[in-house]
TINU-71919 format. One record per residue: residue number from 1; residue in one letter; x, y, z of N, C-alpha, C, CB in turn. Coordinates in Angstrom, 3 decimals. Atoms other than C-alpha are relative to their C-alpha. Glycine has a CB too. Layout:
<sites>
SITE     i   aa        nxx        nyy        nzz       caxx       cayy       cazz        cxx        cyy        czz       cbxx       cbyy       cbzz
SITE   NUM    a          X          Y          Z          X          Y          Z          X          Y          Z          X          Y          Z
...
</sites>
This chain:
<sites>
SITE     i   aa        nxx        nyy        nzz       caxx       cayy       cazz        cxx        cyy        czz       cbxx       cbyy       cbzz
SITE     1    m      0.618      0.543      0.884    155.035    189.346    -22.014     -1.055     -1.131      0.412      0.934     -0.390     -0.798
SITE     2    k      0.978      1.168     -0.219    151.845    187.114    -22.538      0.128     -1.316     -0.099     -0.859      0.089     -0.659
SITE     3    k     -0.651      0.922      0.353    152.338    183.624    -21.723     -0.845     -0.877     -0.939      0.503     -0.578      1.094
SITE     4    a      0.545      1.243      0.938    151.646    180.697    -24.471     -1.001     -0.623      0.808      1.158     -1.174     -0.443
SITE     5    r      0.741      0.810     -0.397    148.389    179.178    -23.574      0.583     -1.438     -0.478     -1.295      0.389     -0.411
SITE     6    s     -0.242      1.627      0.846    148.933    175.063    -23.598     -1.369     -0.549     -0.390      0.778     -1.357      1.106
SITE     7    f      1.173      0.737      0.417    146.159    172.896    -25.218      0.057     -1.393     -0.015     -0.363      0.358     -1.206
SITE     8    t     -0.734      1.640     -0.302    147.762    169.642    -23.945     -1.493     -0.808      0.064      1.143     -0.205      1.908
SITE     9    l      1.082      0.673     -0.809    144.582    168.665    -22.216     -1.212     -0.123     -1.149     -0.468      0.979      1.479
SITE    10    p      1.011     -0.218      1.171    141.873    169.784    -25.039      0.796     -0.920     -0.918     -0.260      1.706     -0.611
SITE    11    i     -0.240      0.597      1.276    144.076    168.043    -27.764      0.065     -1.414      0.574      1.352      0.554     -0.861
SITE    12    t     -0.076      1.261     -0.490    144.415    164.844    -25.960     -1.373     -0.481      0.489      1.007     -0.042      1.044
SITE    13    i      1.241      0.060     -0.065    140.845    164.872    -25.121     -0.783     -0.245     -1.567     -0.346      1.262      0.734
SITE    14    f      0.460     -0.353      1.303    139.793    165.731    -28.616      0.847     -1.618     -1.141      0.744      2.024     -0.384
SITE    15    s     -0.714      0.923      0.532    142.237    162.976    -29.924     -0.165     -1.324      0.315      1.074      0.270      0.168
SITE    16    i      0.379      1.284     -0.578    141.212    160.242    -27.741     -1.762     -0.439     -0.744      0.032      0.265      1.952
SITE    17    v      1.551      0.019      0.694    137.216    160.905    -28.741     -0.047     -0.351     -1.349     -0.728      1.380      0.018
SITE    18    l     -0.129     -0.194      1.285    138.149    161.346    -32.162      0.436     -1.463     -0.581      1.000      1.184     -0.256
SITE    19    i     -0.350      1.308      0.044    140.048    157.918    -32.424     -0.844     -0.740      0.289      0.895     -0.305      0.612
SITE    20    g      0.658      1.031     -0.423    137.676    155.953    -30.330     -0.918      0.279     -0.653     -0.202     -0.261      1.253
SITE    21    t      1.189      0.003      0.780    134.865    157.225    -32.316      0.244     -0.633     -1.337     -0.522      1.378     -0.160
SITE    22    i     -0.563      0.935      1.303    136.633    155.960    -35.699     -0.126     -1.279      0.313      1.531      0.169     -0.421
SITE    23    g     -0.253      1.528     -0.385    137.453    152.825    -33.894     -1.190     -0.666      0.115      0.739     -0.224      1.314
SITE    24    t      0.876      0.289     -0.634    134.165    152.423    -32.510     -1.107     -0.256     -1.303     -0.214      1.048      1.120
SITE    25    l      0.384      0.574      1.040    132.581    152.235    -36.020     -0.020     -0.774     -1.044     -0.088      0.314     -0.194
SITE    26    f     -0.465      1.065      0.817    134.385    149.429    -37.487     -0.915     -1.071      0.924      1.842     -0.210     -0.105
SITE    27    f      0.492      1.014     -1.017    132.439    147.287    -34.380     -1.521     -0.093     -0.309      0.306      0.463      1.617
SITE    28    l      1.323     -0.418      0.146    128.875    148.824    -35.143     -0.526     -0.762     -1.095     -0.136      1.448     -0.207
SITE    29    p      0.498      0.639      0.931    126.355    147.054    -37.507     -0.251      1.341     -0.813     -1.178     -0.988      0.393
SITE    30    a      0.101     -1.143      0.851    125.776    149.270    -40.592     -1.399      0.725     -0.017      0.350     -0.436     -1.363
SITE    31    y      1.159     -0.703     -0.352    122.957    151.664    -40.457     -0.878     -0.575     -1.102      0.149      1.634      0.047
SITE    32    d      1.119      0.655      0.485    119.781    150.075    -41.410     -1.133      0.478     -1.047     -0.558     -0.267      1.035
SITE    33    r      1.029     -0.851      0.180    117.623    152.756    -42.515      0.266      0.349     -1.575      0.016      1.267      1.089
SITE    34    e     -0.157     -0.683      1.042    117.134    154.321    -45.854      0.730      1.450     -0.098     -1.145      0.039     -0.381
SITE    35    v     -0.848     -1.521      0.144    119.560    157.130    -46.687     -0.549      0.320     -1.283      1.889      0.010     -0.032
SITE    36    s      0.427     -0.776      1.473    118.521    159.943    -49.187      0.982      0.257     -0.979     -0.552      1.389      0.202
SITE    37    f     -0.938     -0.659      1.064    121.657    160.352    -50.972      1.082     -1.484     -0.139      0.920      1.772      0.696
SITE    38    d     -0.263      1.282      0.678    124.085    157.724    -52.837      1.375      0.299      1.239      0.214     -0.157     -2.129
SITE    39    v     -1.345      0.012     -0.860    127.076    156.912    -49.927      1.230     -0.322     -0.758     -0.067     -1.042      1.143
SITE    40    s     -1.171      0.848      0.662    129.108    155.337    -52.768      0.795      0.965     -0.477     -0.373     -1.022     -1.171
SITE    41    i     -1.074     -1.303      0.389    130.455    158.879    -53.396      1.157      0.422      0.940     -0.826      1.363     -0.115
SITE    42    l     -0.794     -0.352     -0.792    132.135    159.407    -50.191      1.147     -0.638     -0.033     -0.458      0.000      0.998
SITE    43    p     -1.153      0.678     -0.298    134.881    157.092    -50.389      1.038      0.908     -1.259     -0.246     -1.902     -0.170
SITE    44    m     -1.062     -0.830      0.759    136.297    159.111    -53.432      0.155      1.215      0.380     -0.203      0.118     -1.315
SITE    45    l     -0.192     -0.840     -0.788    135.475    161.941    -51.796      0.761      0.473      1.021     -0.585     -0.015      0.214
SITE    46    n     -0.532      0.235     -1.290    137.387    161.071    -48.929      1.725      0.082     -0.845     -0.685     -1.738      0.928
SITE    47    a     -1.501     -0.469      0.908    140.619    160.695    -51.769      0.178      1.018     -0.036      0.229     -0.223     -1.338
SITE    48    i     -0.005     -1.287      0.414    139.995    163.818    -53.090      0.581      0.800      1.219     -1.418      0.441     -0.461
SITE    49    y     -0.593     -0.944     -1.413    140.401    165.454    -49.532      1.361     -0.454      0.437     -1.013     -0.187      1.471
SITE    50    n     -1.712      0.131     -0.752    143.530    163.735    -48.618      0.754      0.276     -1.500      0.572     -2.050      0.906
SITE    51    l     -0.642     -0.609      0.862    144.668    164.674    -51.968      0.194      1.596      0.120     -0.585     -0.374     -1.083
SITE    52    f     -0.019     -1.187     -0.207    143.860    168.030    -51.392      1.035      0.304      1.273     -1.393      0.399      0.141
SITE    53    t     -0.719      0.023     -1.333    145.549    167.791    -47.937      1.698     -0.235     -0.390     -0.697     -1.366      1.043
SITE    54    f     -1.388      0.463      0.531    148.950    166.128    -49.519      0.445      1.415     -0.582     -0.047     -1.361     -1.250
SITE    55    s     -0.251     -1.029      0.832    148.875    169.099    -52.042      0.346      1.587      1.036     -1.435      0.045     -1.056
SITE    56    f     -0.270     -0.967     -1.191    148.415    171.796    -49.068      1.251     -0.067      0.639     -0.931     -0.181      1.046
SITE    57    l     -1.200      0.175     -0.772    151.176    170.265    -47.150      1.164     -0.027     -0.924     -0.055     -1.253      0.838
SITE    58    i     -1.244     -0.177      0.812    153.720    170.330    -49.860      0.096      1.329     -0.454      0.072     -0.901     -1.170
SITE    59    i     -0.120     -1.619      0.613    152.820    173.882    -51.094      0.455      0.657      1.569     -1.893      0.837     -0.814
SITE    60    s     -0.643     -0.609     -1.548    153.360    174.693    -47.079      1.284     -0.286      0.381     -0.722     -0.515      1.236
SITE    61    l     -1.397      0.668     -0.214    156.620    172.615    -46.892      0.928      1.166     -0.859      0.102     -1.825     -0.726
SITE    62    v     -0.854     -0.547      1.082    157.926    174.625    -50.072      0.234      1.257      0.728     -0.665      0.140     -1.559
SITE    63    a      0.059     -1.208     -0.590    156.770    177.863    -48.608      0.889      0.370      1.440     -1.401      0.130      0.196
SITE    64    i     -0.417     -0.225     -1.203    158.405    177.453    -45.185      1.557     -0.515     -0.062     -0.958     -0.700      1.046
SITE    65    k     -1.671      0.208      0.579    161.800    176.283    -46.928      0.617      1.340     -0.475      0.105     -1.097     -1.453
SITE    66    k     -0.469     -1.177      0.741    161.749    179.492    -48.723     -0.501      1.043      1.078     -0.653      0.184     -1.632
SITE    67    r      0.587     -0.739     -1.204    160.594    181.130    -45.203     -0.942      1.025     -0.363      1.052      0.650      0.825
SITE    68    n      1.019     -0.705      0.201    157.302    182.416    -46.289     -0.896     -0.703      0.950     -0.402      0.112     -1.413
SITE    69    i      0.601      0.368     -1.393    155.700    182.263    -42.827     -1.573      0.107     -0.431      0.504      1.159      1.399
SITE    70    n      1.410     -0.420     -0.021    152.278    183.847    -43.885     -0.710     -1.447     -0.878     -0.219      1.751     -0.875
SITE    71    v      0.550      1.265      1.240    151.644    181.010    -47.214      0.180     -1.217      0.854      1.099     -0.205     -1.687
SITE    72    h     -0.406      1.528     -0.878    153.183    178.049    -44.664     -1.276      0.005      0.913      1.736     -0.002      1.142
SITE    73    r      1.108      0.073     -1.247    150.758    179.109    -42.146     -1.322     -0.410     -0.500     -0.235      1.464      0.770
SITE    74    n      1.132      0.019      0.794    147.750    179.568    -44.803     -0.185     -1.221     -0.680      0.015      1.011     -0.887
SITE    75    f      0.317      1.309      0.722    148.149    176.266    -46.623     -0.096     -1.124      1.067      1.159     -0.373     -1.122
SITE    76    i      0.133      0.919     -1.378    148.690    174.392    -43.137     -1.650      0.208      0.369      1.181      0.661      1.484
SITE    77    l      1.322     -0.483     -0.586    145.312    175.838    -42.063     -1.064     -0.544     -1.072     -0.061      1.758      0.194
SITE    78    w      0.765      0.575      1.335    143.696    174.609    -45.798      0.358     -1.590      0.353      0.727      0.655     -1.779
SITE    79    a      0.027      1.497     -0.769    145.127    171.256    -44.511     -0.582     -0.638      0.652      0.581     -0.254      0.582
SITE    80    f      1.024      0.700     -1.201    143.472    171.117    -41.533     -1.510      0.315     -0.461      0.267      0.765      1.736
SITE    81    v      1.611      0.018      0.407    140.093    172.154    -43.316     -0.269     -1.172     -0.664     -0.498      1.183     -0.970
SITE    82    s     -0.431      1.347      0.676    140.839    169.204    -45.793     -0.249     -0.810      0.830      1.349     -0.216     -0.434
SITE    83    t     -0.193      1.230     -0.830    141.539    166.791    -43.335     -1.173      0.021      0.687      1.246     -0.067      0.938
SITE    84    a      1.490      0.334     -0.664    138.500    167.785    -41.304     -1.388     -0.153     -0.846     -0.321      1.165      0.971
SITE    85    l      1.341      0.336      0.757    136.006    167.667    -44.269      0.372     -1.712     -0.178     -0.243      1.038     -1.745
SITE    86    f     -0.081      1.436      0.127    137.723    164.217    -44.942     -0.726     -0.768      1.263      1.551     -0.395     -0.111
SITE    87    l      0.549      0.471     -1.247    136.921    163.272    -41.357     -1.263     -0.295     -0.119      0.125      0.847      1.024
SITE    88    v      1.530     -0.331      0.061    133.279    164.331    -41.501     -0.260     -1.196     -1.220     -0.450      1.914     -0.493
SITE    89    t      0.520      1.014      1.196    132.728    162.188    -44.917      0.623     -1.549      0.259      0.601      0.618     -1.656
SITE    90    y     -0.592      1.325     -0.241    134.798    159.125    -43.590     -1.080     -0.225      0.938      1.613     -0.157      0.541
SITE    91    v      0.932      0.642     -1.157    132.718    159.025    -40.259     -1.269     -0.042     -0.720     -0.141      0.906      1.498
SITE    92    i      0.917      0.354      0.827    129.514    159.360    -42.298     -0.005     -1.513     -0.694      0.068      0.986     -0.902
SITE    93    y     -0.302      1.366      1.152    130.533    156.588    -44.957      0.199     -1.293      1.207      1.895      0.270     -1.239
SITE    94    h     -0.552      1.225     -0.929    131.898    154.303    -41.947     -1.391     -0.186      0.864      1.581      0.435      1.113
SITE    95    f      1.293      0.069     -0.619    128.579    154.996    -40.056     -1.310     -0.625     -0.918     -0.288      1.464      0.429
SITE    96    l      1.008      0.510      0.529    126.202    154.185    -42.617      0.385     -1.134     -0.843     -0.682      0.937     -0.626
SITE    97    t      0.048      1.032      0.719    127.640    151.277    -44.401      1.273     -0.875      0.849      0.162      0.396     -1.658
SITE    98    e     -0.813      1.119     -0.848    129.552    147.977    -43.489      1.734     -0.007     -1.046     -1.162     -1.983     -0.081
SITE    99    p     -1.083      0.102      0.848    133.364    147.826    -44.341      0.003     -1.069     -1.009      1.083     -0.116      0.739
SITE   100    t     -0.439      0.771      1.123    134.596    146.745    -47.710      0.946     -0.861      0.057      0.327      0.662     -0.873
SITE   101    p     -1.027      0.873     -0.173    136.492    143.933    -47.975      0.787     -0.232     -1.136     -0.443     -1.130      0.450
SITE   102    f     -0.897      0.136      1.347    139.415    143.542    -50.366      0.293     -1.152     -0.758      1.195      0.378      0.224
SITE   103    g      0.143      0.736      0.765    139.087    141.490    -52.993      1.286     -0.355     -1.256     -1.158      0.452     -0.337
SITE   104    g     -1.207      0.092      0.645    142.702    141.569    -54.642      0.614     -1.431      0.115      0.897      1.033      0.547
SITE   105    n     -0.770      1.202      0.152    144.911    138.688    -55.441      0.956      0.074      1.449      0.929      0.012     -1.574
SITE   106    s     -0.740     -0.320     -1.329    147.161    137.602    -52.397      1.594      0.990     -0.008      0.326     -1.590      0.629
SITE   107    t     -1.209     -1.124      0.082    150.285    139.654    -53.597     -0.501      1.180      0.553      0.540      0.366     -1.505
SITE   108    v      0.553     -1.381     -0.241    148.370    142.962    -53.787     -0.949      0.018      0.854     -0.486      0.633     -1.082
SITE   109    k      0.613      0.133     -0.997    146.327    141.871    -51.020      0.998      0.559      1.403     -0.455     -1.459     -0.069
SITE   110    m     -0.830     -0.178     -1.299    149.452    141.949    -48.543      0.309      1.362     -0.104      1.347     -0.920      0.166
SITE   111    i     -0.774     -1.358     -0.159    150.943    145.486    -49.985     -1.098      0.863      0.393      0.803      0.585     -1.382
SITE   112    y      1.118     -1.347     -0.099    147.220    146.989    -49.600     -0.108     -0.090      1.507     -1.766     -0.162     -0.904
SITE   113    y      0.199     -0.149     -1.618    146.975    145.878    -45.948      1.297      0.292      0.610     -0.591     -1.365      0.735
SITE   114    f     -0.965     -0.929     -0.837    150.585    147.092    -45.054     -0.447      1.329     -0.560      1.742     -0.288     -0.210
SITE   115    i      0.228     -1.442     -0.004    149.906    150.248    -46.544     -1.463      0.541      0.985     -0.166      0.398     -1.689
SITE   116    l      1.186     -0.408     -0.985    146.480    150.420    -44.748      0.243      0.068      1.352     -1.087     -0.880     -0.066
SITE   117    i     -0.559      0.003     -1.388    147.794    149.122    -41.504      1.138      1.035      0.242      0.539     -1.403      0.320
SITE   118    s     -0.909     -0.939     -0.327    150.558    151.611    -41.453     -0.595      1.362     -0.292      1.257     -0.246     -0.702
SITE   119    h      0.784     -1.476      0.007    148.180    154.621    -42.725     -0.771      0.194      1.503     -1.321      0.043     -1.392
SITE   120    v      0.911      0.061     -1.420    145.965    153.593    -39.848      0.740      0.730      1.437     -0.263     -1.802      0.392
SITE   121    l     -0.770     -0.048     -1.037    148.458    153.447    -37.142      0.824      1.206      0.060      0.720     -1.095      0.038
SITE   122    l     -0.766     -1.362      0.042    150.330    156.871    -38.477     -1.347      1.168      0.343      0.863      0.262     -1.800
SITE   123    a      1.364     -0.767     -0.251    146.646    158.317    -38.595      0.098      0.261      1.406     -1.418     -0.839     -0.366
SITE   124    i      0.229     -0.217     -1.540    146.271    157.858    -35.040      1.243      0.859      0.525     -0.099     -1.526      0.864
SITE   125    v     -1.450     -1.002     -0.722    149.748    159.329    -34.105     -0.112      1.443     -0.427      1.741     -0.525     -0.645
SITE   126    n      0.360     -1.465      0.443    148.917    162.247    -36.479     -0.523      0.712      0.782     -0.773      0.149     -0.973
SITE   127    v      1.197     -0.915     -0.345    145.755    163.652    -34.931      0.942      1.007      1.235     -1.644     -1.075      0.732
SITE   128    p     -0.602     -1.158     -1.148    147.802    164.873    -31.508      1.394      0.619     -0.382      0.260     -0.745      1.582
SITE   129    l     -0.919     -0.932      0.440    150.720    165.711    -33.441     -0.034      1.266     -0.593      0.538     -0.482     -0.626
SITE   130    a      0.594     -1.132      0.666    149.057    168.027    -35.911     -0.128      1.069      0.771     -1.191     -0.251     -0.510
SITE   131    l      0.626     -1.117     -0.798    147.244    169.783    -33.204      0.826      0.588      0.629     -0.939     -0.298      0.865
SITE   132    i     -1.115     -0.568     -0.976    150.398    170.279    -30.984      0.845      0.757     -1.090      0.968     -1.276      0.931
SITE   133    s     -0.836     -0.486      0.945    152.238    171.438    -34.170     -0.372      1.567     -0.004     -0.186     -0.778     -1.404
SITE   134    v      0.452     -0.786      0.521    149.849    173.780    -35.186     -0.081      1.261      1.140     -1.117     -0.559     -0.618
SITE   135    v      0.006     -0.922     -1.230    149.261    175.479    -31.470      1.590      0.504      0.317     -0.671     -0.890      1.382
SITE   136    r     -1.481     -0.372     -0.292    152.826    175.680    -31.033      0.327      0.653     -1.036      1.001     -1.091      0.234
SITE   137    g     -0.146     -0.894      1.007    153.240    177.249    -34.284     -0.984      1.548      0.156     -0.376     -0.893     -1.300
SITE   138    f      0.676     -1.406     -0.124    150.350    179.891    -33.879      0.359      0.616      1.746     -1.964     -0.248     -0.337
SITE   139    n     -0.444     -0.898     -1.336    151.610    180.582    -30.152      1.307      0.431      0.096     -0.171     -0.715      1.279
SITE   140    m     -1.513     -0.346      0.414    155.094    181.489    -31.842      1.112     -0.634      0.897      0.231      1.598      0.063
SITE   141    q     -1.433      0.695     -0.306    157.039    179.021    -30.179      0.536     -1.241     -0.762     -0.006     -0.456      1.406
SITE   142    i     -0.252      0.503      1.306    159.154    178.437    -32.787      0.785     -1.073     -0.038      0.525      0.887     -0.793
SITE   143    a     -1.033      0.990     -0.046    162.078    176.227    -31.755     -1.136     -1.351      0.690      1.562      0.615      1.122
SITE   144    s      1.006      0.937     -0.217    159.191    173.998    -30.144     -0.760     -0.732     -1.357     -0.993      0.755      0.842
SITE   145    h      0.855      0.357      1.582    157.031    173.946    -33.469      1.037     -0.493     -0.826     -0.763      1.432     -0.914
SITE   146    r     -0.715      0.927      0.651    160.017    172.889    -35.213      0.386     -1.217      0.240      0.788      0.379     -0.201
SITE   147    r     -0.131      1.587     -0.244    160.804    169.977    -33.531     -1.025     -0.640     -0.053      0.488     -0.414      1.165
SITE   148    i      1.161      0.810      0.299    157.593    168.717    -33.592     -0.551     -0.276     -0.964     -0.768      0.244      0.425
SITE   149    a      0.483      0.338      1.370    156.878    169.557    -36.952      0.938     -0.772     -0.866     -0.335      1.218     -0.712
SITE   150    r     -1.042      0.717      0.495    160.249    167.746    -38.144     -0.853     -1.435     -0.192      1.387      0.007      1.049
SITE   151    w      0.319      1.392      0.088    158.138    164.245    -37.298     -1.630      0.372     -0.475      0.295     -0.986      1.597
SITE   152    t      1.861     -0.305      0.571    154.158    165.746    -38.201      0.119      0.105     -1.303     -0.925      1.571      0.516
SITE   153    m      0.181     -0.033      1.590    154.942    166.637    -41.860      0.300     -1.257     -0.291      0.905      1.008     -0.873
SITE   154    p      0.014      1.102      0.699    156.308    163.505    -43.002     -1.104     -1.013      0.351      1.228     -0.530      0.113
SITE   155    i      1.294      1.011     -0.491    153.588    161.675    -41.150     -0.920      0.443     -0.703     -0.526     -0.020      1.535
SITE   156    w      1.096     -0.894      0.428    151.032    163.982    -42.077      0.096     -0.618     -1.808      0.423      2.021      0.390
SITE   157    l      0.174     -0.021      1.702    152.159    163.736    -45.762     -0.201     -1.756     -0.506      1.758      0.814     -0.874
SITE   158    y      0.321      1.313      0.464    152.025    160.064    -45.802     -1.437     -0.750      0.353      1.067     -0.796      0.505
SITE   159    v      1.547      0.121     -0.575    148.924    159.581    -43.932     -1.112      0.758     -1.220     -0.109      0.992      1.748
SITE   160    s      0.939     -0.334      0.733    147.198    161.567    -46.879      0.805     -0.412     -1.212     -0.556      1.419      0.171
SITE   161    g     -0.391      0.653      1.286    149.215    160.138    -49.736     -0.345     -1.344     -0.062      1.392      0.082     -0.259
SITE   162    t      0.683      1.676      0.104    148.562    156.579    -48.826     -1.751     -0.055      0.363      0.916     -1.172      1.433
SITE   163    g      1.377      0.182     -0.011    145.006    157.428    -48.071     -0.598      0.245     -1.544     -0.621      1.008      1.102
SITE   164    v      0.948      0.290      1.113    144.523    158.111    -51.554      0.673     -1.228     -0.911     -0.260      1.440     -0.931
SITE   165    i     -0.434      0.883      0.154    146.426    155.144    -52.251     -0.730     -1.321      0.195      0.859      0.197      0.516
SITE   166    v      0.804      0.844     -0.178    144.434    152.855    -50.460     -1.306      0.080     -0.811     -0.141     -0.006      1.219
SITE   167    y      1.612     -0.364      0.675    141.009    154.271    -51.943      0.792     -0.540     -1.700     -0.772      2.408      0.197
SITE   168    l     -0.352      0.805      1.250    142.738    153.322    -55.670     -0.060     -1.266      0.358      1.322      0.257     -0.615
SITE   169    l      0.082      1.235     -0.002    143.640    149.951    -54.614     -1.516     -0.838      0.613      1.213     -0.276      0.721
SITE   170    i      0.968      0.607     -0.280    140.277    149.197    -53.008     -1.620      0.450     -0.847      0.099      0.153      1.443
SITE   171    s      1.170     -0.723      0.814    137.896    151.282    -55.363     -0.875     -1.164     -0.709      0.659      1.109     -1.242
SITE   172    p      0.950      0.916      1.219    137.135    148.427    -57.698     -0.890     -0.972      0.628      0.968     -0.975     -1.094
SITE   173    y      0.680      0.919     -0.818    135.633    146.300    -54.737     -1.331      1.075      0.840      1.294     -0.801      1.149
SITE   174    y      1.202     -0.774     -0.609    132.945    149.289    -53.539     -1.243     -0.636     -0.826      0.137      1.803     -0.213
</sites>
């Protein structure tokens, strides 16, 4: 029987590079040259990609509860695609612009920052969790996949759902 390949090192490297790149964007000055398109559309696109991810994850979860592995696998892949599209537009937007300050009152601001901080911290955790989960699933390491997916799915749902909420809360200030 063929031994399943471990992708721990590439997942670790990819996770560190991705999170480091995104973190670095917040300390760089905004891109100061002319851009040939309106970047203000990107935050809404990010929210749409997050909504797609959330929806694909829900469909995937329902499918696996019904033991429909093919539908589960396909919608997890679609969740990865929409998450990847989110990451591309997110990085482009934050490379080209300064961070948007939140302008709400103090109560809403506290709620916003609680959601934002928990969203960011769990997004960092979710990157390697999601990658490890999918690798174990595709390697048919079912017991191991289930153990990690029990953590990955709710975290990924929270991250994608709160991504939409963060956008809705800050969108008046773009």
